[in-house]
C-alpha positions in Angstrom: 83.4 -6.7 -1.0 83.3 -10.4 -0.1 87.1 -10.4 0.6 87.2 -6.9 2.0 88.6 -6.6 5.5 86.2 -5.7 8.4 86.0 -2.3 10.0 86.2 -2.2 13.8 84.6 0.3 16.2 86.4 0.2 19.5 86.1 2.1 22.8 87.5 2.1 26.3 85.4 -0.1 28.7 87.5 -0.4 31.9 84.5 -1.0 34.2 82.8 -3.6 32.1 79.8 -1.4 31.2 77.1 -2.3 28.6 77.3 -1.0 25.1 75.3 -1.6 21.9 75.8 -0.5 18.4 73.2 0.7 15.8 74.2 1.1 12.2 72.1 2.7 9.4 72.6 3.8 5.8 71.5 7.5 5.8 71.3 8.1 2.1 68.0 9.6 0.8 67.8 7.0 -1.9 70.4 4.3 -1.1 71.9 2.3 -4.0 72.1 -1.5 -3.3 75.5 -3.2 -3.4 73.8 -6.2 -5.0 71.1 -5.4 -7.5 69.5 -8.8 -6.9 68.7 -8.1 -3.3 65.6 -5.9 -3.1 64.3 -4.1 0.0 67.3 -5.1 2.3 67.1 -3.3 5.6 69.0 -0.1 5.9 69.4 -0.4 9.7 70.9 -3.1 11.9 71.8 -3.3 15.6 73.6 -5.6 17.9 72.3 -6.4 21.4 74.1 -4.8 24.4 77.3 -6.5 25.5 80.2 -5.8 27.7 82.7 -5.9 24.8 85.0 -3.0 23.9 84.7 -3.4 20.1 82.3 -4.1 17.4 83.1 -5.7 14.0 81.4 -4.3 10.9 81.7 -7.0 8.2 81.7 -5.3 4.9 80.2 -8.3 3.2 77.0 -7.6 5.3 76.8 -4.0 4.0 73.7 -3.8 1.7 74.1 -0.3 0.3 76.6 2.1 -1.0 76.9 5.6 0.5 77.1 7.1 4.0 76.5 5.0 7.0 75.9 6.2 10.5 77.2 4.2 13.5 75.9 5.1 17.0 77.5 3.6 20.0 75.2 3.6 23.1 76.4 3.2 26.7 73.5 1.8 28.7 72.9 0.7 32.2 72.5 -3.0 33.4 68.7 -2.7 33.5 68.5 -1.6 30.0 70.7 -4.4 28.8 68.5 -6.9 30.8 65.6 -6.0 28.6 67.4 -7.6 25.6 67.7 -10.9 27.6 64.0 -11.6 27.4 63.2 -12.0 23.7 60.2 -14.3 24.4 58.2 -11.5 26.0 55.4 -10.3 23.7 51.7 -9.6 23.7 50.9 -13.3 23.6 53.3 -14.3 26.4 53.1 -11.5 28.9 55.5 -11.8 31.9 56.8 -9.3 34.3 59.6 -7.2 32.8 62.8 -6.5 34.5 62.6 -3.5 36.8 64.7 -1.2 38.9 61.8 0.7 40.4 60.7 -0.3 43.9 57.0 -1.3 44.0 56.7 -0.6 40.3 57.3 -1.8 36.7 59.8 -0.5 34.2 63.3 0.9 34.4 65.0 4.1 35.0 67.7 4.2 32.4 70.6 6.4 31.5 72.0 6.4 28.0 74.9 8.2 26.4 75.9 8.0 22.8 78.7 8.8 20.3 78.3 8.8 16.6 80.7 8.1 13.7 80.2 7.8 9.9 81.8 5.8 7.1 81.4 5.8 3.4 81.0 2.8 1.1 82.0 3.7 -2.5 82.1 1.8 -5.8 85.6 1.3 -7.2 
């Protein structure tokens, strides 16, 4: 798998909208690609971007079996939440908002899902 070509998920983005991708192995008992790596995460995601494609590098796939990829189309305010990684319970600051005289965001999300299979040869 180290030399395997990448997979690409692509979509139309003519208006420069924000998208992010979440990927997860959905097997009930996933089998690791590398037996020496124990407890690797079954889920990964990329922060929102205005790109129109996402590269899935097969060398980063940790498990054999079926993988679910969800492409989310989100609004600007939702994407802005990812721009403030230092906000936590120790360092509280005012979050981005699109609500007049309030805190938080109204958000709209749409999604599409695809699946791919990683098999042993």
